[in-house]
VODRENMI-697879 format. One line per 10 residues: number of its first residue (from 1); their letters; for each residue x, y, z of N, C-alpha, C, CB. Coordinates in pm, whole numbers, plus 50000, padded with zeros to 5 digits. Glycine has a CB too. Example, Ala and Ser with C-alpha at 12.3 -4.5 7.8 and 13.67 -1.06 7.14 Angstrom:
! residues 2
1	AS	51319/49431/50780/51230/49550/50780/51320/49670/50780/51131/49553/50905  51285/49775/50708/51367/49894/50714/51290/50003/50787/51408/49940/50572
END
This chain:
! residues 329
1	XXXXXXXXXX	11261/83312/13289/11196/83199/13398/11100/83261/13477/11303/83133/13504  11119/83385/13539/11055/83453/13669/10918/83489/13643/11130/83586/13714  10894/83523/13502/10733/83496/13460/10656/83420/13470/10703/83492/13371  10735/83267/13455/10682/83162/13468/10632/83114/13573/10740/83101/13435  10720/83132/13690/10688/83107/13823/10594/83133/13869/10748/83144/13892  10593/83301/13857/10488/83372/13929/10379/83354/13839/10517/83523/13963  10358/83307/13714/10240/83297/13654/10185/83162/13702/10253/83311/13504  10236/83069/13736/10217/82928/13783/10169/82907/13936/10352/82854/13764  10215/83005/14016/10184/83049/14151/10073/83084/14141/10256/83144/14211  10002/83196/14028/09848/83249/14028/09792/83122/13983/09806/83387/13921
11	XXXXXXXXXX	09814/83062/13858/09727/82968/13833/09716/82832/13866/09721/82969/13737  09808/82812/13947/09830/82677/14060/09753/82680/14173/09974/82664/14124  09707/82789/14226/09601/82806/14327/09485/82905/14248/09670/82878/14476  09364/82831/14234/09258/82911/14122/09206/83016/14210/09117/82812/14052  09256/83078/14223/09287/83235/14287/09283/83195/14443/09149/83376/14243  09191/83143/14484/09213/83113/14662/09179/82938/14661/09062/83226/14792  09247/82865/14547/09263/82709/14602/09355/82683/14526/09145/82598/14592  09469/82622/14559/09630/82587/14471/09560/82476/14408/09804/82532/14574  09629/82469/14312/09630/82322/14234/09761/82296/14179/09525/82312/14108  09834/82299/14259/10002/82323/14195/10049/82202/14114/10127/82340/14329
21	XXXXXXXXXX	10028/82135/13985/10053/82035/13957/10106/82062/13845/09970/81955/13967  10259/82042/13839/10332/82100/13721/10365/81961/13620/10485/82188/13779  10339/81844/13674/10433/81726/13614/10320/81576/13637/10614/81713/13728  10262/81609/13747/10216/81480/13812/10116/81511/13908/10328/81401/13881  10105/81396/14002/09955/81352/14102/10010/81266/14202/09815/81252/14015  09947/81261/14317/09945/81130/14376/09842/81057/14368/09969/81130/14492  09879/80911/14372/09778/80801/14382/09889/80699/14471/09711/80734/14210  09764/80639/14519/09816/80522/14635/09887/80576/14734/09912/80407/14583  09998/80568/14767/10056/80631/14844/10231/80674/14879/10000/80577/14920  10302/80715/14719/10419/80726/14701/10459/80872/14739/10446/80683/14573
31	XXXXXXXXXX	10614/80902/14731/10654/81020/14753/10763/81065/14689/10667/81033/14865  10747/81194/14690/10848/81247/14609/10985/81270/14690/10796/81377/14549  11052/81204/14733/11142/81229/14831/11288/81252/14751/11140/81104/14939  11345/81352/14780/11477/81374/14695/11611/81291/14776/11510/81560/14684  11696/81253/14723/11819/81233/14774/11932/81344/14804/11866/81149/14694  12007/81263/14877/12134/81374/14926/12172/81430/14805/12280/81306/15004  12197/81388/14717/12261/81392/14582/12201/81516/14517/12234/81254/14493  12072/81476/14505/11966/81572/14466/11961/81676/14539/11844/81523/14465  11945/81680/14629/11966/81768/14753/12069/81880/14718/12021/81678/14881  12191/81805/14744/12307/81891/14729/12373/81962/14591/12401/81813/14781
41	XXXXXXXXXX	12280/81916/14497/12306/82003/14349/12170/82117/14363/12288/81877/14173  12112/82143/14454/12059/82265/14464/12095/82373/14536/11965/82253/14489  12115/82489/14460/12157/82612/14531/12103/82671/14670/12136/82706/14443  12158/82691/14773/12162/82713/14902/12010/82853/14846/12361/82764/14983  12039/82943/14749/11946/83064/14745/11830/83011/14659/12016/83205/14679  11764/82908/14659/11639/82837/14631/11541/82930/14649/11613/82716/14715  11448/83020/14590/11332/83075/14601/11203/82971/14592/11332/83177/14502  11194/82873/14521/11108/82754/14527/11127/82634/14458/10997/82784/14494  11102/82531/14509/11159/82395/14501/11016/82299/14464/11243/82350/14662  11013/82252/14353/10882/82144/14332/10912/82041/14311/10791/82158/14234
51	XXXXXXXXXX	10879/81949/14365/10890/81804/14358/10756/81711/14329/10948/81765/14490  10768/81619/14217/10649/81543/14176/10713/81389/14163/10578/81606/14024  10609/81280/14193/10649/81153/14168/10576/81114/14042/10625/81062/14286  10652/81111/13942/10611/81121/13777/10552/80982/13748/10755/81152/13662  10577/80841/13809/10543/80725/13796/10380/80762/13844/10642/80616/13880  10353/80864/13879/10203/80839/13957/10124/80943/13838/10189/80908/14167  10162/81025/13768/10099/81082/13728/09985/81101/13624/10155/81115/13732  09979/80945/13601/09937/80901/13464/09818/80791/13535/10084/80824/13352  09761/80815/13643/09719/80725/13749/09564/80851/13801/09883/80689/13892  09562/80923/13779/09454/81036/13789/09427/81124/13684/09481/81120/13888
61	XXXXXXXXXX	09266/81059/13640/09208/81183/13525/09231/81298/13544/09072/81199/13505  09224/81352/13669/09180/81492/13737/09323/81572/13744/09104/81470/13908  09441/81501/13753/09599/81537/13749/09639/81547/13615/09694/81430/13820  09568/81459/13513/09636/81469/13406/09538/81598/13316/09652/81308/13337  09431/81580/13353/09355/81711/13282/09415/81829/13321/09200/81730/13319  09441/81867/13443/09496/81965/13517/09649/81998/13456/09492/81917/13668  09726/81910/13444/09872/81904/13375/09844/81892/13210/09968/81756/13436  09764/81900/13165/09780/81937/13008/09687/82074/13004/09714/81798/12887  09593/82155/13111/09582/82287/13129/09675/82361/13147/09519/82312/13207  09761/82369/13224/09848/82458/13300/09970/82448/13277/09839/82447/13424
71	XXXXXXXXXX	10021/82350/13211/10183/82340/13209/10214/82458/13095/10250/82163/13155  10326/82535/13159/10344/82644/13087/10432/82568/12964/10418/82772/13177  10494/82691/12883/10549/82639/12766/10682/82624/12794/10529/82717/12648  10761/82674/12895/10885/82664/12959/10916/82509/12996/10882/82758/13085  10797/82501/13098/10805/82334/13172/10805/82269/13029/10643/82267/13295  10704/82294/12923/10695/82159/12842/10826/82183/12764/10547/82136/12736  10874/82266/12748/11027/82276/12688/11104/82141/12763/11115/82449/12738  11112/82181/12893/11195/82106/12986/11155/81909/12958/11146/82178/13166  11002/81943/12933/10937/81753/12936/10998/81716/12801/10716/81715/12928  10982/81806/12686/10976/81759/12564/11168/81708/12548/10900/81898/12450
81	XXXXXXXXXX	11242/81809/12608/11377/81818/12593/11408/81693/12640/11447/81930/12660  11391/81644/12744/11396/81530/12851/11357/81425/12775/11304/81545/12980  11263/81387/12729/11182/81316/12662/11274/81290/12524/11040/81391/12648  11308/81339/12438/11404/81362/12299/11537/81334/12325/11404/81511/12240  11561/81317/12453/11715/81305/12441/11727/81164/12433/11805/81368/12564  11862/81104/12514/11899/80976/12484/11805/80865/12577/12060/80968/12511  11731/80941/12634/11648/80853/12710/11543/80780/12635/11586/80924/12812  11507/80838/12520/11439/80800/12411/11342/80843/12400/11422/80698/12393  11166/80768/12370/11050/80826/12366/11000/80820/12525/10959/80752/12257  10840/80868/12512/10766/80888/12651/10783/80703/12731/10555/80951/12607
91	XXXXXXXXXX	10758/80614/12666/10760/80490/12701/10905/80457/12776/10730/80409/12575  10988/80519/12709/11143/80473/12783/11168/80575/12912/11295/80497/12657  11107/80687/12896/11060/80812/13011/11003/80733/13102/10945/80940/12964  10881/80718/13077/10808/80655/13187/10912/80539/13262/10664/80584/13123  10938/80434/13199/11039/80310/13254/11139/80393/13356/11143/80223/13108  11227/80476/13319/11338/80509/13378/11318/80640/13527/11428/80561/13243  11245/80704/13482/11220/80803/13597/11116/80809/13689/11212/80912/13554  11166/80807/13792/11028/80797/13891/11023/80944/13955/11041/80663/14031  11116/81031/13979/11081/81149/14023/11144/81290/13970/11100/81134/14150  11079/81380/13969/11123/81518/13895/11124/81617/13983/11034/81567/13781
101	XXXXXXXXXX	11199/81691/13989/11188/81814/14060/11263/81976/14013/11243/81768/14190  11191/82083/14008/11241/82184/13954/11242/82290/14054/11176/82213/13839  11381/82345/14055/11446/82486/14188/11423/82586/14103/11644/82497/14253  11362/82707/14153/11395/82841/14091/11480/82899/14179/11279/82934/14063  11618/82973/14129/11710/82996/14260/11763/83102/14219/11820/82888/14305  11831/83192/14294/11906/83299/14293/12042/83256/14218/11922/83352/14436  12117/83340/14110/12239/83295/14133/12360/83322/14211/12266/83295/14053  12341/83435/14304/12386/83477/14376/12294/83537/14506/12454/83543/14308  12359/83563/14613/12256/83598/14706/12198/83775/14684/12330/83566/14866  12285/83853/14628/12229/83951/14614/12178/83985/14468/12305/84030/14667
111	XXXXXXXXXX	12136/83877/14403/12105/83885/14259/11946/83900/14248/12161/83749/14178  11920/83952/14181/11738/83982/14153/11693/83868/14040/11697/84174/14069  11781/83820/13937/11764/83723/13860/11731/83570/13911/11868/83731/13793  11685/83521/13814/11606/83372/13898/11656/83274/13790/11392/83365/13916  11723/83158/13791/11747/83072/13708/11717/82947/13749/11857/83081/13670  11639/82841/13669/11561/82737/13701/11641/82614/13648/11420/82753/13643  11642/82503/13752/11725/82383/13728/11617/82256/13729/11849/82368/13852  11600/82146/13653/11533/82078/13672/11592/81935/13721/11466/82092/13577  11603/81858/13842/11633/81727/13822/11578/81581/13836/11707/81728/13869  11580/81485/13773/11528/81369/13732/11596/81278/13819/11542/81342/13587
121	XXXXXXXXXX	11511/81190/13903/11575/81062/13988/11500/80935/13950/11562/81081/14161  11616/80864/13917/11541/80719/13882/11637/80597/13866/11459/80729/13737  11671/80500/13805/11754/80410/13744/11770/80404/13644/11742/80320/13758  11870/80528/13586/11854/80521/13418/11987/80436/13400/11855/80694/13319  11964/80396/13276/12106/80292/13188/12189/80388/13132/12059/80179/13039  12262/80448/13262/12376/80551/13187/12466/80501/13097/12467/80616/13281  12491/80391/13093/12604/80326/12992/12555/80339/12822/12623/80142/13037  12428/80236/12836/12359/80317/12711/12323/80436/12651/12281/80295/12703  12310/80520/12746/12281/80653/12740/12431/80725/12677/12230/80706/12900  12483/80730/12728/12657/80776/12745/12694/80708/12560/12779/80649/12933
131	XXXXXXXXXX	12665/80579/12567/12677/80492/12430/12601/80599/12313/12580/80317/12447  12480/80615/12318/12426/80684/12264/12453/80789/12205/12371/80694/12308  12526/80872/12335/12577/81022/12276/12685/81005/12218/12603/81135/12373  12803/80904/12276/12927/80913/12146/12864/80890/12016/13055/80790/12156  12762/80772/12007/12696/80735/11878/12676/80862/11767/12551/80675/11919  12593/80923/11866/12565/81097/11821/12684/81210/11797/12480/81170/11947  12801/81142/11824/12884/81227/11837/12922/81373/11911/12884/81229/11751  12813/81327/12017/12808/81509/12111/12914/81484/12219/12618/81564/12218  12971/81555/12219/13099/81604/12328/13070/81676/12413/13209/81673/12282  13089/81633/12553/13066/81655/12676/13138/81815/12677/13130/81529/12776
141	XXXXXXXXXX	13068/81893/12770/13169/82012/12823/13201/81956/12967/13093/82184/12831  13309/81989/13001/13363/81956/13140/13366/82053/13245/13490/81914/13132  13308/82032/13353/13312/82096/13440/13387/82069/13568/13212/82113/13449  13506/82049/13591/13586/81961/13700/13564/81844/13647/13543/81964/13855  13517/81768/13718/13509/81644/13658/13350/81586/13609/13575/81551/13762  13260/81699/13617/13138/81644/13544/13132/81665/13400/13016/81702/13598  13053/81569/13300/13039/81580/13179/12873/81614/13176/13098/81452/13104  12900/81740/13096/12786/81799/13047/12776/81793/12920/12771/81917/13081  12629/81752/12835/12575/81672/12748/12490/81773/12676/12506/81552/12809  12498/81833/12569/12376/81885/12482/12220/81794/12474/12439/81890/12325
151	XXXXXXXXXX	12125/81834/12544/11974/81801/12487/11936/81861/12378/11868/81834/12574  11941/81934/12366/11878/82029/12233/11953/82090/12183/11783/82127/12248  11959/82184/12039/11982/82281/12013/11984/82419/12048/11953/82268/11961  11837/82442/12161/11837/82537/12177/11939/82572/12303/11716/82562/12175  12000/82484/12346/12085/82476/12457/12080/82446/12575/12122/82548/12472  11962/82343/12580/11980/82294/12709/12068/82139/12722/11831/82284/12766  12107/82140/12854/12199/82065/12893/12160/81934/12981/12282/82150/12955  12251/81859/13016/12214/81746/13104/12340/81659/13145/12106/81655/13030  12323/81649/13274/12483/81587/13372/12447/81494/13410/12552/81659/13507  12459/81354/13463/12415/81242/13532/12556/81285/13633/12397/81073/13435
161	XXXXXXXXXX	12501/81321/13748/12590/81344/13879/12589/81206/13962/12524/81475/13979  12503/81115/13935/12553/80977/13952/12435/80872/13879/12577/80946/14127  12445/80718/13904/12352/80668/13789/12207/80686/13834/12378/80508/13753  12155/80749/13928/12050/80733/13964/11975/80905/13985/12069/80634/14086  12054/80999/13959/12058/81157/13964/12061/81206/13810/12202/81217/14052  12015/81264/13758/12047/81391/13624/11984/81533/13681/11945/81347/13445  12063/81595/13633/12044/81771/13643/12011/81781/13460/12240/81887/13716  11928/81870/13463/11913/81946/13329/11878/82056/13352/11828/81901/13236  11876/82136/13226/11839/82285/13216/11901/82383/13120/11861/82341/13338  11916/82510/13130/12025/82554/13067/12154/82553/13117/12006/82658/13039
171	XXXXXXXXXX	12272/82550/13005/12388/82524/13074/12439/82636/13195/12488/82510/12964  12400/82750/13211/12401/82838/13303/12370/82764/13441/12307/82944/13264  12237/82719/13443/12184/82721/13572/12223/82527/13621/11986/82783/13560  12258/82499/13508/12313/82314/13567/12447/82357/13609/12331/82152/13420  12543/82480/13530/12651/82447/13616/12675/82499/13727/12748/82458/13567  12588/82610/13767/12572/82657/13888/12512/82555/14029/12485/82767/13854  12470/82471/13985/12370/82363/14052/12502/82246/14045/12192/82319/13942  12590/82233/14006/12726/82141/14004/12795/82206/14064/12797/82101/13881  12830/82334/14097/12879/82399/14198/12834/82413/14331/12890/82493/14162  12683/82403/14309/12670/82370/14488/12709/82198/14515/12467/82402/14556
181	XXXXXXXXXX	12648/82134/14418/12691/81993/14438/12857/81955/14503/12674/81931/14288  12922/82054/14420/13107/82031/14412/13140/82089/14551/13210/82138/14264  13053/82167/14639/13108/82232/14713/13179/82343/14698/13154/82173/14753  13168/82429/14576/13195/82510/14526/13123/82664/14592/13172/82462/14404  12989/82634/14580/12938/82693/14632/12846/82644/14753/12902/82744/14551  12740/82707/14837/12658/82632/14948/12538/82620/14844/12623/82723/15113  12488/82483/14905/12355/82403/14858/12252/82405/14953/12380/82253/14830  12124/82380/14935/12002/82344/14980/12039/82302/15094/11925/82256/14907  12121/82203/15139/12098/82131/15282/12194/82248/15388/12175/81933/15282  12242/82408/15335/12289/82452/15440/12169/82581/15465/12452/82488/15420
191	XXXXXXXXXX	12090/82564/15395/11937/82627/15393/11846/82581/15506/11858/82585/15256  11889/82616/15635/11768/82553/15749/11627/82602/15742/11806/82590/15905  11598/82676/15689/11451/82720/15693/11413/82642/15559/11422/82902/15690  11477/82633/15468/11396/82594/15347/11420/82379/15415/11503/82672/15134  11501/82358/15442/11502/82195/15500/11445/82201/15609/11639/82119/15528  11393/82277/15658/11289/82287/15774/11141/82249/15711/11288/82451/15842  11128/82330/15630/10988/82350/15529/10996/82231/15441/10985/82502/15422  11079/82159/15426/11083/82028/15348/11081/81941/15386/11155/82001/15288  11104/81905/15506/11048/81806/15623/10906/81794/15639/11093/81847/15758  10809/81919/15636/10695/81899/15647/10616/81831/15531/10656/82005/15680
201	XXXXXXXXXX	10652/81829/15413/10597/81795/15302/10656/81672/15209/10595/81911/15239  10780/81656/15245/10829/81524/15155/10769/81410/15161/10954/81481/15178  10709/81347/15230/10635/81247/15257/10532/81214/15135/10573/81276/15383  10494/81330/15069/10388/81385/14969/10464/81354/14838/10349/81558/14988  10364/81286/14749/10378/81308/14606/10389/81384/14531/10326/81283/14561  10301/81492/14572/10374/81635/14498/10363/81750/14643/10252/81711/14318  10468/81779/14596/10490/81883/14737/10583/82025/14686/10601/81782/14882  10545/82116/14756/10662/82222/14705/10689/82338/14819/10611/82305/14553  10809/82367/14817/10833/82487/14963/10885/82603/14857/10993/82432/15124  10872/82750/14947/10942/82854/14903/11002/82934/15033/10849/82939/14810
211	XXXXXXXXXX	11081/83016/14974/11151/83090/15083/11049/83219/15094/11324/83133/15042  11120/83302/15182/11025/83434/15206/11022/83513/15088/11074/83532/15326  11074/83552/15047/11060/83594/14866/10975/83543/14815/11164/83560/14766  10971/83416/14804/10891/83338/14735/10746/83353/14771/10933/83210/14748  10740/83309/14906/10621/83324/15005/10556/83447/14967/10662/83330/15162  10626/83576/14980/10603/83709/14988/10543/83713/14821/10753/83808/15036  10579/83693/14702/10539/83692/14580/10403/83634/14538/10631/83637/14520  10396/83546/14613/10242/83433/14599/10177/83487/14675/10236/83266/14641  10168/83564/14805/10082/83611/14855/10027/83726/14831/10105/83604/14939  10148/83797/14779/10096/83921/14703/09978/83928/14571/10222/83975/14649
221	XXXXXXXXXX	10032/83808/14485/09930/83803/14370/09791/83718/14425/10006/83720/14230  09829/83624/14478/09673/83557/14540/09582/83648/14600/09690/83449/14661  09645/83732/14680/09572/83860/14735/09499/83946/14641/09667/83950/14800  09563/83960/14532/09508/84062/14467/09495/84209/14506/09406/84022/14448  09396/84284/14488/09381/84392/14542/09378/84444/14707/09287/84412/14487  09376/84319/14807/09402/84313/14881/09509/84305/14931/09358/84276/14893  09608/84264/14845/09752/84262/14876/09811/84402/14933/09827/84222/14744  09756/84535/14847/09817/84645/14846/09786/84712/14995/09773/84723/14721  09677/84653/15088/09624/84716/15178/09732/84706/15269/09497/84672/15215  09720/84811/15342/09846/84856/15463/09898/84753/15576/09787/84982/15561
231	XXXXXXXXXX	09782/84654/15604/09809/84567/15658/09880/84440/15603/09719/84557/15702  09898/84427/15498/09955/84354/15433/10108/84353/15413/09897/84365/15342  10106/84469/15381/10254/84557/15353/10313/84539/15504/10231/84756/15302  10220/84544/15635/10325/84566/15744/10355/84412/15743/10270/84642/15904  10258/84293/15736/10275/84173/15756/10398/84074/15673/10148/84137/15735  10401/84155/15562/10465/84048/15433/10614/84055/15476/10442/84111/15241  10680/84144/15559/10801/84106/15594/10834/84022/15686/10854/84188/15616  10715/83979/15727/10727/83850/15871/10751/83731/15783/10554/83813/15990  10661/83710/15671/10652/83601/15591/10783/83536/15600/10614/83635/15454  10802/83412/15649/10939/83344/15652/10947/83215/15548/10969/83292/15809
241	XXXXXXXXXX	10845/83171/15518/10869/83034/15397/10721/82984/15432/11026/82884/15433  10696/82920/15307/10582/82815/15293/10593/82689/15211/10472/82879/15240  10498/82624/15236/10488/82463/15173/10373/82443/15165/10544/82341/15249  10358/82346/15088/10213/82260/15045/10233/82144/14971/10110/82341/14953  10122/82094/14957/10106/81923/14893/09993/81917/14808/10075/81794/15016  09970/81835/14747/09832/81791/14682/09835/81665/14705/09805/81817/14531  09712/81607/14670/09678/81430/14669/09556/81405/14584/09638/81358/14834  09563/81343/14506/09494/81319/14418/09428/81157/14413/09573/81361/14314  09419/81098/14539/09407/80973/14559/09259/80956/14568/09485/80927/14671  09201/81017/14670/09036/81049/14693/08985/81203/14629/09002/81054/14878
251	XXXXXXXXXX	08947/81212/14531/08941/81348/14479/09062/81430/14449/08872/81419/14565  09049/81554/14502/09155/81591/14499/09153/81708/14625/09187/81627/14356  09291/81698/14677/09311/81765/14822/09418/81831/14798/09328/81675/14952  09425/81969/14860/09567/82048/14887/09556/82127/15050/09592/82187/14744  09685/82147/15057/09715/82204/15178/09844/82291/15175/09725/82097/15277  09796/82397/15204/09933/82511/15222/09929/82570/15372/09920/82664/15101  10083/82563/15426/10080/82616/15521/10204/82742/15519/10081/82510/15616  10153/82874/15587/10285/82995/15570/10283/83024/15686/10276/83135/15473  10426/83019/15721/10507/83049/15848/10542/83179/15865/10629/82977/15857  10500/83265/15941/10524/83390/15955/10615/83408/16101/10383/83464/15949
261	XXXXXXXXXX	10587/83304/16183/10667/83291/16374/10614/83400/16448/10867/83317/16397  10471/83486/16392/10399/83549/16470/10279/83530/16498/10405/83637/16447  10180/83507/16544/10076/83483/16569/09979/83599/16515/10078/83454/16696  10023/83728/16531/09949/83863/16499/09936/83843/16357/10029/84008/16540  10055/83796/16330/10094/83825/16131/10038/83704/16068/10297/83827/16070  09997/83623/16145/09935/83522/16098/09770/83511/16068/09974/83437/16181  09722/83589/16160/09587/83617/16192/09524/83699/16112/09571/83663/16308  09622/83828/16104/09601/83926/15978/09587/83850/15832/09738/84030/15968  09707/83801/15799/09680/83732/15658/09553/83645/15661/09806/83636/15612  09527/83579/15770/09387/83498/15777/09279/83600/15734/09351/83437/15939
271	XXXXXXXXXX	09248/83700/15765/09166/83831/15778/09179/83846/15650/09211/83958/15871  09303/83850/15576/09319/83961/15431/09251/83803/15339/09559/84043/15369  09277/83700/15356/09226/83596/15284/09133/83600/15309/09260/83487/15287  09069/83564/15398/08895/83554/15430/08805/83669/15339/08861/83595/15621  08893/83772/15363/08806/83886/15285/08819/83915/15132/08838/84019/15348  08938/83845/15099/08953/83833/14941/08860/83702/14916/09132/83810/14884  08831/83607/14972/08767/83503/14945/08591/83580/14906/08790/83389/15086  08527/83620/15009/08401/83697/15018/08412/83784/14879/08391/83795/15167  08515/83863/14858/08489/83942/14739/08474/83840/14622/08607/84050/14712  08590/83725/14603/08580/83669/14470/08411/83624/14499/08710/83527/14431
281	XXXXXXXXXX	08382/83558/14579/08241/83491/14560/08164/83576/14513/08175/83438/14674  08115/83687/14487/08033/83773/14470/08041/83763/14313/08062/83902/14545  08123/83755/14246/08158/83736/14123/08163/83616/14038/08252/83777/14122  08157/83500/14107/08184/83355/14094/08089/83253/14026/08201/83309/14222  08128/83170/13935/07993/83091/13857/07973/82970/14009/08052/82983/13645  07890/82913/13996/07855/82823/14069/07958/82721/14073/07737/82781/14033  08024/82657/14037/08152/82567/14032/08275/82648/14127/08205/82547/13851  08289/82757/14064/08377/82869/14143/08356/82858/14310/08324/83032/14089  08199/82887/14287/08184/82945/14468/08156/82796/14531/08013/83082/14515  08151/82706/14480/08139/82566/14537/08293/82553/14584/08083/82438/14418
291	XXXXXXXXXX	08363/82593/14506/08540/82572/14518/08592/82677/14655/08636/82641/14336  08520/82778/14652/08552/82859/14771/08495/82824/14869/08531/82981/14766  08378/82766/14851/08314/82710/15010/08405/82584/15068/08131/82641/14992  08445/82521/14957/08561/82382/15016/08685/82442/15075/08629/82267/14875  08716/82607/15041/08838/82613/15083/08827/82645/15266/08915/82733/14985  08888/82604/15293/08908/82652/15492/09045/82723/15506/08924/82483/15629  09009/82847/15579/09150/82911/15628/09144/82958/15762/09197/83033/15542  09271/82952/15812/09307/82948/15947/09441/82975/16014/09278/82840/15979  09448/83022/16121/09557/83066/16131/09618/83004/16307/09538/83232/16096  09759/82939/16330/09771/82903/16454/09894/82933/16485/09739/82779/16479
301	XXXXXXXXXX	09961/82967/16585/10101/82956/16611/10185/82997/16537/10136/82855/16626  10138/83106/16475/10225/83176/16378/10199/83125/16230/10378/83155/16419  10134/83041/16245/10132/83008/16116/09958/83007/16008/10204/82861/16135  09952/83017/15899/09838/83050/15796/09826/82905/15750/09876/83170/15663  09728/82845/15784/09672/82716/15690/09566/82732/15611/09629/82602/15764  09596/82654/15515/09492/82714/15356/09466/82547/15339/09607/82823/15165  09314/82490/15336/09290/82361/15298/09204/82351/15207/09256/82288/15390  09253/82264/15094/09076/82261/14967/09084/82129/14947/09069/82357/14768  08964/82091/14927/08912/81931/14877/08800/81946/14782/08848/81827/15010  08822/81865/14694/08716/81849/14628/08672/81707/14544/08725/81951/14553
311	XXXXXXXXXX	08566/81690/14477/08539/81554/14412/08590/81579/14289/08390/81502/14405  08617/81453/14224/08689/81435/14068/08583/81556/14012/08671/81240/13971  08485/81512/14014/08369/81568/13922/08382/81706/13935/08217/81523/13960  08368/81776/14083/08409/81899/14100/08497/82005/14054/08429/81892/14172  08602/81925/14062/08740/81960/13998/08735/81960/13877/08845/81881/14027  08673/81921/13774/08627/81882/13658/08569/82029/13610/08522/81753/13671  08457/82023/13688/08401/82175/13656/08450/82270/13666/08316/82215/13707  08541/82311/13793/08628/82412/13813/08724/82434/13711/08689/82395/13923  08774/82328/13679/08882/82355/13543/08829/82432/13409/08933/82202/13482  08705/82407/13405/08612/82472/13281/08552/82578/13283/08515/82407/13245
321	XXXXXXXXX	08581/82654/13448/08527/82762/13474/08615/82889/13399/08516/82765/13625  08539/83004/13394/08586/83153/13330/08706/83208/13459/08415/83288/13313  08688/83147/13579/08770/83202/13637/08938/83105/13644/08691/83232/13766  08901/82989/13632/09014/82908/13598/09039/82965/13470/08993/82751/13599  09000/82996/13370/09044/83021/13205/09119/83147/13208/08907/83041/13089  09084/83238/13303/09128/83362/13318/09278/83365/13400/09012/83438/13389  09290/83288/13520/09408/83257/13555/09529/83192/13482/09383/83199/13637  09481/83097/13385/09588/83034/13292/09610/83087/13178/09566/82911/13259  09565/83220/13147/09600/83248/13018/09749/83289/13034/09505/83357/12952
END
């Protein structure tokens, strides 16, 4: 799963303009906010958390076009497994699921491996779903008082932690998520840096937060050759967290903030990013240059800020550009 998230970070910002649409997009003014139950089911050692408003996803042509082009195989597996579970077909899925979140986390503080767990929020007909499980003769695996049911023969499972919150993914990831929720291990609520980052974006319909390691990986990849520079190696250790949101209500708008806690580090990153954009412009198509021209980069009070905006037609052209095609392979 690590490769999936690293690749996703690359392709979600088209080299210098992040478009992190995993499953949905923003319309009107919804917000993908996670309940306390959902937050407590995310382990403290989360590296990246992405949340989207599932209901809004079909109301934006740009969002759906981007979704269809960049959704990686691993995420398609989650989506298809959830759709084919006892929730029923796509129409039923749309009817009950309000929000989806995906958390990439380390199974222990000293681990380099990463697991991914999905969380769905909505008003689920749990009694009907459990009756369907019984009819299919699906027997749960018990983790304390939690019933874990199989979703697919490939090993994906799900567990309702309450009538409006479902956890899903592979068994190991779901079990560790339940450990966090039940207080066996620490959860997201104990991670002050990530909770603070969440408060900056969770009023949006699509948002993501990354810890220091996730932010370092993202910046290293986005900078490309510039990421090997001595300046970056010096400031990368000061990266604390990052958060971004995306809006499809009027065209496409994206805002990313990277927290360094150091004005010099933020200014250095701003210079590196600006230089990287200038280099990319030299070999870009007209659509790509227009996207890069629409990207603003600045630093203030220890934070690096990156913003991108385009019309739906401009964004559509960018999706078909060689640069985008290269980034999503």
